[in-house]
Each structure stands twice: as structure tokens, then as C-alpha cells.
C-alpha positions in Angstrom: 6.3 40.2 23.9 3.1 40.0 21.8 0.9 36.9 21.8 1.7 36.3 18.1 5.5 36.2 18.6 7.3 32.9 19.0 8.7 31.9 22.3 12.1 30.5 23.0 10.5 27.0 23.2 9.8 27.0 19.4 12.4 24.8 17.6 14.7 26.6 15.3 15.2 25.5 11.7 18.5 23.9 12.6 16.9 21.9 15.3 14.2 20.7 13.0 16.7 19.7 10.4 18.8 17.8 13.0 15.7 15.8 14.1 14.5 14.8 10.6 17.7 14.4 8.6 18.2 10.8 9.7 14.7 9.9 8.7 14.9 11.7 5.4 18.3 9.9 4.7 16.7 6.5 5.4 13.7 7.2 3.2 16.0 8.5 0.4 18.1 5.3 0.6 15.1 3.1 0.5 13.7 4.9 -2.5 17.0 4.8 -4.4 17.5 1.1 -3.6 13.9 0.3 -4.7 14.3 2.1 -8.0 17.7 0.5 -8.6 16.4 -3.0 -7.9 13.3 -2.4 -10.1 15.5 -1.2 -12.9 17.9 -4.1 -12.6 15.2 -6.8 -12.4 12.6 -5.3 -14.7 13.8 -7.4 -17.6 12.8 -10.7 -15.9 9.9 -9.8 -13.6 6.7 -9.0 -15.3 4.1 -10.8 -13.2 2.3 -14.1 -12.9 1.6 -16.1 -16.1 3.6 -13.6 -18.1 5.8 -15.2 -20.9 8.5 -12.6 -20.2 8.8 -13.5 -16.5 11.4 -15.8 -15.1 9.7 -15.9 -11.7 8.5 -19.3 -10.4 5.0 -18.3 -11.4 6.0 -16.7 -14.7 5.8 -18.5 -18.0 9.0 -17.6 -19.8 10.2 -21.2 -19.9 7.2 -22.4 -22.1 7.6 -19.3 -24.3 11.3 -20.2 -24.9 10.4 -23.8 -25.7 7.8 -22.7 -28.2 10.3 -20.4 -29.8 12.6 -23.3 -30.3 9.8 -25.1 -32.1 9.2 -22.1 -34.4 6.2 -20.6 -32.6 6.4 -16.9 -32.0 4.8 -15.5 -28.9 3.3 -12.0 -28.7 2.0 -10.4 -25.5 -1.1 -8.1 -25.7 -2.9 -6.4 -22.9 -6.0 -4.9 -24.7 -9.0 -6.5 -26.2 -8.5 -4.6 -29.5 -5.1 -6.2 -29.9 -6.3 -9.6 -29.1 -9.3 -9.6 -31.5 -7.2 -8.1 -34.3 -4.6 -10.9 -33.9 -7.1 -13.7 -34.0 -6.9 -15.8 -37.1 -6.5 -19.3 -38.5 -2.7 -19.4 -37.9 -3.0 -18.1 -34.3 -3.5 -19.6 -30.9 -5.1 -17.0 -28.6 -4.4 -17.6 -24.9 -6.5 -15.7 -22.4 -5.0 -15.7 -18.9 -7.9 -14.3 -16.9 -11.3 -14.7 -18.7 -13.3 -13.8 -15.6 -11.6 -10.4 -15.5 -13.3 -9.4 -18.7 -16.6 -7.4 -18.7 -19.7 -8.8 -20.4 -19.1 -6.5 -23.4 -15.5 -7.6 -23.7 -16.5 -11.3 -23.5 -19.1 -10.8 -26.3 -16.5 -9.1 -28.5 -13.9 -11.8 -27.8 -16.3 -14.6 -28.6 -17.4 -12.9 -31.9 -13.8 -12.6 -32.9 -12.8 -16.2 -32.0 -15.8 -17.9 -33.5 -14.9 -16.7 -37.0 -11.1 -16.9 -36.7 -10.8 -20.6 -37.3 -7.9 -20.6 -34.8 -7.5 -22.0 -31.4 -8.6 -20.3 -28.2 -7.2 -21.4 -24.8 -9.0 -20.1 -21.7 -7.2 -20.4 -18.3 -9.5 -21.2 -15.4 -12.7 -19.7 -16.8 -15.4 -19.6 -14.1 -19.1 -18.8 -13.9 -18.3 -15.1 -14.6 -17.2 -16.0 -18.2 -18.4 -19.5 -19.1 -22.0 -18.4 -20.1 -20.7 -16.0 -22.8 -17.4 -17.3 -24.0 -18.4 -21.0 -24.1 -22.2 -21.3 -23.9 -23.3 -24.8 -23.1 -20.5 -25.4 -20.7 -21.2 -25.4 -16.9 -18.7 -25.1 -14.1 -18.6 -27.0 -10.8 -16.9 -26.8 -7.5 -13.1 -26.5 -8.0 -10.9 -29.4 -7.0 -7.3 -29.7 -5.7 -4.5 -29.4 -8.2 -2.7 -32.7 -8.5 -0.9 -35.0 -10.9 -3.8 -36.6 -12.9 -4.1 -39.1 -15.8 -5.7 -38.0 -19.0 -8.4 -40.8 -19.2 -9.6 -39.6 -22.6 -8.9 -40.1 -26.3 -7.6 -36.7 -27.1 -4.2 -37.3 -28.7 -2.3 -34.4 -27.1 -3.4 -35.5 -23.7 -2.5 -39.2 -24.3 0.9 -38.2 -25.5 1.6 -36.0 -22.5 0.4 -38.5 -19.9 0.0 -37.3 -16.4 0.0 -33.6 -15.7 -0.7 -31.2 -12.9 -4.3 -30.3 -13.4 -7.4 -29.6 -11.3 -9.0 -26.4 -10.3 -12.1 -25.6 -12.2 -14.2 -28.5 -13.4 -16.5 -28.5 -16.4 -19.4 -30.4 -17.9 -21.0 -30.1 -21.4 -23.3 -32.0 -23.7 -21.6 -30.6 -26.8 -20.9 -33.4 -29.4 -17.3 -34.2 -30.1 -15.9 -32.6 -26.9 -12.8 -34.1 -25.3 -13.1 -34.4 -21.6 -9.7 -35.1 -20.0 -8.0 -35.2 -16.6 -11.2 -35.8 -14.6 -11.6 -35.0 -10.9 -14.5 -36.8 -9.3 -16.0 -37.6 -12.7 -15.7 -34.0 -14.2 -12.9 -33.0 -16.6 -10.4 -30.2 -15.7 -9.3 -30.0 -19.4 -12.1 -29.6 -21.9 -11.7 -29.2 -25.7 -14.6 -28.1 -27.9 -14.6 -28.3 -31.7 -15.3 -25.1 -33.6 -18.9 -24.3 -34.6 -20.2 -23.9 -38.1 -17.8 -24.4 -40.9 -14.8 -23.2 -38.9 -11.9 -25.5 -38.1 -10.9 -23.7 -34.8 -11.4 -25.1 -31.4 -11.6 -23.9 -27.8 -9.6 -25.4 -24.9 -10.5 -24.8 -21.3 -7.9 -25.5 -18.6 -9.1 -25.7 -15.0 -5.8 -24.4 -13.7 -2.8 -22.7 -15.3 -0.2 -24.7 -13.2 1.3 -26.5 -16.2 2.4 -23.2 -17.6 4.4 -22.1 -14.5 8.2 -22.1 -14.8 8.5 -24.1 -11.6 6.2 -26.8 -12.7 7.0 -27.1 -16.4 9.6 -29.9 -15.9 7.2 -32.0 -13.8 5.2 -35.0 -15.2 3.9 -34.3 -18.7 3.3 -30.6 -18.1 5.8 -29.4 -20.8 4.5 -31.8 -23.4 0.8 -30.9 -22.8 1.6 -27.1 -22.8 3.6 -27.3 -26.0 0.9 -29.2 -27.8 -1.9 -27.0 -26.6 -0.1 -23.7 -27.4 2.1 -24.8 -30.3 -0.5 -26.1 -32.8 -0.3 -22.8 -34.8 2.8 -20.8 -35.8 1.8 -17.8 -33.7 0.7 -17.6 -30.1 -1.0 -14.4 -28.9 -0.7 -14.2 -25.1 -3.6 -12.0 -23.9 -3.2 -10.6 -20.4 -6.3 -8.5 -19.6 -5.5 -5.1 -18.1 -7.6 -2.7 -16.0 -6.2 0.1 -18.2 -8.0 -1.3 -21.3 -10.4 1.4 -22.5 -12.8 -1.4 -23.8 -13.5 -2.3 -20.1 -15.4 1.0 -19.7 -17.5 0.7 -22.8 -21.2 -0.3 -22.4 -22.5 -3.4 -24.2 -24.0 -2.9 -27.6 -27.6 -2.0 -27.6 -27.7 -1.2 -23.9 -28.4 2.4 -22.9 -26.1 4.0 -20.4 -27.3 3.7 -16.8 -29.3 0.5 -17.5 -26.5 -2.1 -17.4 -26.7 -4.9 -14.9 -30.4 -4.3 -14.3 -30.0 -0.8 -12.9 -32.8 1.8 -13.6 -31.8 4.2 -16.3 -30.0 7.4 -15.3 -29.0 6.5 -11.7 -25.2 6.2 -12.5 -23.2 7.9 -15.2 -20.9 6.0 -17.6 -17.8 7.5 -16.0 -19.0 6.4 -12.6 -19.7 2.8 -13.8 -16.2 2.7 -15.4 -14.6 3.9 -12.2 -16.2 1.2 -10.0 -15.5 -1.5 -12.6 -11.8 -0.7 -12.5 -11.4 -0.9 -8.7 -9.8 -4.2 -7.6 -11.9 -6.6 -5.6 -9.6 -6.4 -2.5 -10.1 -2.6 -2.0 -12.4 -3.1 1.1 -9.8 -5.3 2.9 -7.0 -2.9 2.0 -9.0 0.1 3.4 -9.7 -1.8 6.6 -6.0 -2.7 7.0 -5.0 1.0 6.5 -7.6 2.1 9.1 -6.3 -0.4 11.7 -2.7 0.7 11.0 -3.8 4.3 11.5 -5.4 3.5 14.8 -2.3 1.6 16.0 0.0 4.5 14.9 -2.2 7.0 16.8 -2.0 4.8 20.0 1.7 4.4 19.6 2.4 8.1 19.1 0.1 9.2 22.0 1.9 11.2 24.6 0.0 9.7 27.5 -3.4 8.0 28.2 -4.2 9.8 31.4 -3.1 12.5 33.9 0.5 12.5 35.3 1.0 10.6 38.5 3.6 11.6 41.0 5.8 8.8 42.4 8.4 8.6 45.0 11.9 8.7 43.6 13.8 5.4 44.2 16.9 7.4 45.3 17.5 10.8 46.9 18.7 13.5 44.4 20.5 16.6 45.5 18.7 19.9 44.9 21.8 21.2 43.0 21.7 18.2 40.6 18.0 18.7 40.0 18.5 22.4 39.4 21.5 21.7 37.0 19.5 19.1 35.1 16.5 21.5 34.6 18.9 24.3 33.6 20.4 22.0 30.9 17.0 21.2 29.6 16.1 24.9 29.4 19.3 25.6 27.7 18.8 22.8 25.1 15.6 24.3 23.9 16.6 28.0 24.5 13.9 28.4 27.1 15.3 31.6 28.6 11.8 33.0 29.3 10.9 29.9 31.4 14.3 29.9 33.2 14.0 33.7 34.0 10.4 33.2 35.2 11.4 30.3 37.4 14.3 32.3 38.9 12.1 35.4 39.6 9.3 33.3 41.1 11.7 31.6 43.5 13.3 34.9 44.6 9.9 36.5 45.2 8.8 33.4 47.2 11.9 33.7 49.5 11.7 37.5 49.9 8.0 37.7 50.8 8.4 36.1 54.3 11.5 38.3 55.0 9.5 41.5 54.2 6.3 40.5 56.0 4.3 40.1 52.8 1.5 37.5 52.9 1.7 34.4 50.7 -1.3 35.6 48.8 0.5 38.8 47.7 3.9 37.1 47.1 3.7 37.6 43.3 1.8 40.9 43.4 3.9 43.9 42.3 1.7 46.3 44.2 2.4 44.6 47.5 5.9 43.3 47.1 7.8 46.1 45.3 7.1 48.8 48.0 8.3 46.4 50.7 11.5 45.6 48.8 12.2 49.3 48.1 11.8 50.2 51.7 14.3 47.6 52.7 17.2 48.3 50.4 19.4 51.4 50.4 20.0 51.8 46.6 16.9 53.5 45.2 18.2 53.8 41.7 17.9 50.2 40.8 14.8 49.2 38.8 13.3 46.6 41.2 10.2 46.1 39.0 12.3 45.2 36.0 14.4 42.9 38.1 11.5 41.0 39.7 8.8 41.3 37.1 10.6 42.4 33.9 10.7 40.8 30.4 12.7 37.7 29.5 16.4 38.2 28.9 17.5 38.5 25.3 20.4 36.0 25.4 22.2 33.7 27.8 24.6 36.4 29.1 21.6 38.5 30.1 20.1 35.4 31.9 23.3 35.0 33.9 23.3 38.7 34.8 19.7 38.4 35.9 20.5 35.4 38.2 23.4 37.3 39.7 21.3 40.4 40.3 18.5 38.4 41.9 21.0 36.7 44.2 22.5 40.0 45.2 19.1 41.5 45.9 18.1 38.6 48.1 21.4 38.8 50.0 21.0 42.5 50.6 17.4 42.1 52.0 18.6 39.3 54.3 21.5 41.4 55.7 19.7 44.7 56.0 
């Protein structure tokens, strides 16, 4: 046999299939079940704060109530759609203002300032307040709880208590309505439009009043309908990482000099790539690394050398031989079985023929001694004791019989 040829220990295609078919079947069933469930439930599950979602943290309930009042709701996911829809008859709701880049925030502010419509910002924080609502400062967020309006804003007074909290704001802008305070700072802030426009901007410290599971509590539904239903059309803007505008540099800023970076150190494509990576990628990578290490430890064959131990019970030699033979047969290890049979025969023959233990497995020392002891000189003793592995199970059985006959003849000669 050549070194490149496969041994009988190599698993056959059928054996490999028998080992992996159960796993493949389980994976296939999981994939099919996942696709089926996603297809069946895709109509109701769209994500948090989505007006098409019936999940507890979706907002389908408020969209349906607005529809009954004659207010149409349209979902957009790009800045171009949101700015194009802004107008005097439109309420523009931005679910995640802090997710927008500086360039997107500047464009959104320019569009809403001249629209004369209403803009509702949900939980805007330090990342967006300075551009979208200059003159407003944020403070440490507070716990979301049922709070009283404690202001003169008619919509808040009609709604009464509502689940508010989260981001807190402060401003010196004249005519601002500061409602639902927490430790003296409002969690709902309404700012009148600037210039000659009649629009306004509403800041909500938390979006809880829009969740399906909380809409029927306290005055949440009343407050939500008044804030979002003041115009005949509601544009529900859910910022997306796929929005091409997120990768565009701010107007007047050369590529490579954004965010105070020296010019030319990073390309526009590289900036866009890192801007689109979610914030939790580092923790996700760490968890995958830990999982890989645990999987490697779990799959490790052994952590040290084999240690021999005394068997708790005595096992017959015939049972041990039969068990090993079954293992050899299971993996078609005829070469190992034949080598074991020949080695055992040579070991037993050497003392009978006066061959030293050092030369037991040496053809030059053992074969002449065997040939001198037996009467039949036509048999190929070399092939019998040192030959190639048998081609099939029948040949292996014949080899065992021939070795047994040879040993018997040497003992009786």
C-alpha cells in the first residue's frame, strides 16, 4: 500500500451520511419552522415603536385610534422620505433622533423649521438636542412613572396623568410648555415655531405612552392622540441603518475631516462602514469568542495523557478479543486486525524456535527458524507472517486460520 492511499480506518461515504443525517434533519426542521413562523407572523411583528406592530412594545393600537379619527399614518425609513413629507398638514414623528448623524439632523431641522407642521421627537438626548432643538438642554434621565401634567398646556391638562419620565429637559425659550416634571425638570416639552411659522416641536422624554401595552393606562391614549392627531397626516419616521443619507458628509466639510479628524486619514467609504456598525458589536464579538472557547473545551478529546486503571471486574480474554474484533469490524479495520493477529503469532512462535525477543518481529531472524521447523516448504511463510493486509473479511478469516495452523504445526513438530 502507498502512503497516499486511504486505510480501512477511513470512514466511507455511507458511514459519514449515517453520522450527520440526524443533525442535518434537525437543522432543516429548525430552518423550515423559522421561515414558516416568520411568514405567518410577519404581518403583525415589525419591531418596537412600529405602528404596524401588534407586539406589546409596538404602536399599532395608537395608529388604529388615529385612523378612526381621520388621521392617516405613513411609515418612512429614510431621511429623504421624511423631509419630503414635512408640511403644514403633517405631524412628523421621529422615533430615534439620537440615531441620526449630524448631517441628517441638520437636514431634518432645515425641513421642519419651514414646514409649519408639528415635529414630535421621542427621547432625544445630548446626541441630537444641540442640532434639532438648539437652546434645549438635557439632564439625567428619571424613572418612568404616572405623573401629573402640572402645566397649562391644554392637551396635557385634558389627558391628566400619563406614564412619562426618561429624559428631562430645560430651556429658556419663551412660550415653552413644560409638563410632567420630574424633580423640577419637564419630561414633556413643547416649543413654539420660530419666525413666522405656525409649527411646533414636542419633546417626549420616553415613548411609553405609545406602546400597545400601556396605551389604555391613565391618560396615555388621550395624550398620544392629541400630540399625534393635530394634523390630518402623521409621518412615522423610523431611522434605518440602510439609509444612504447616513453615509453622506456634512455640507461644507471635506472628506476625511469630519469629527475633528485630520484630512485624508480615513476614506468616505470607511467612515460610512464604521457609522453603520451597531453599538453592541464589541460585546457581541466577546460573547462569540467565549462561546468558541467553550465549544473547543467541550469538544476536546482529552486534556492529558491516558491513565491506566484497574478494571473493577475481571473480564475474560475471549470477551476482550471479541469486543476488539467487533470494533475493528465496525470501522473495517482489516489492516489493524491482521497486524494484531500476525504480531501475536510471531510473539508466541519466537520462544518455541529459540529466537530472542529482540528479533521476534525481524523477518531475517524468524523466517529461517520457522522454515526449518515445518515440513511443507511450499507455503509462503513470509506472506503469512509479514504480508499485506487482507482484501476482505473472508481473507481475514483465512489468514487467522492459517496462522493458527502454523502455530499448531510448530508446537507439535
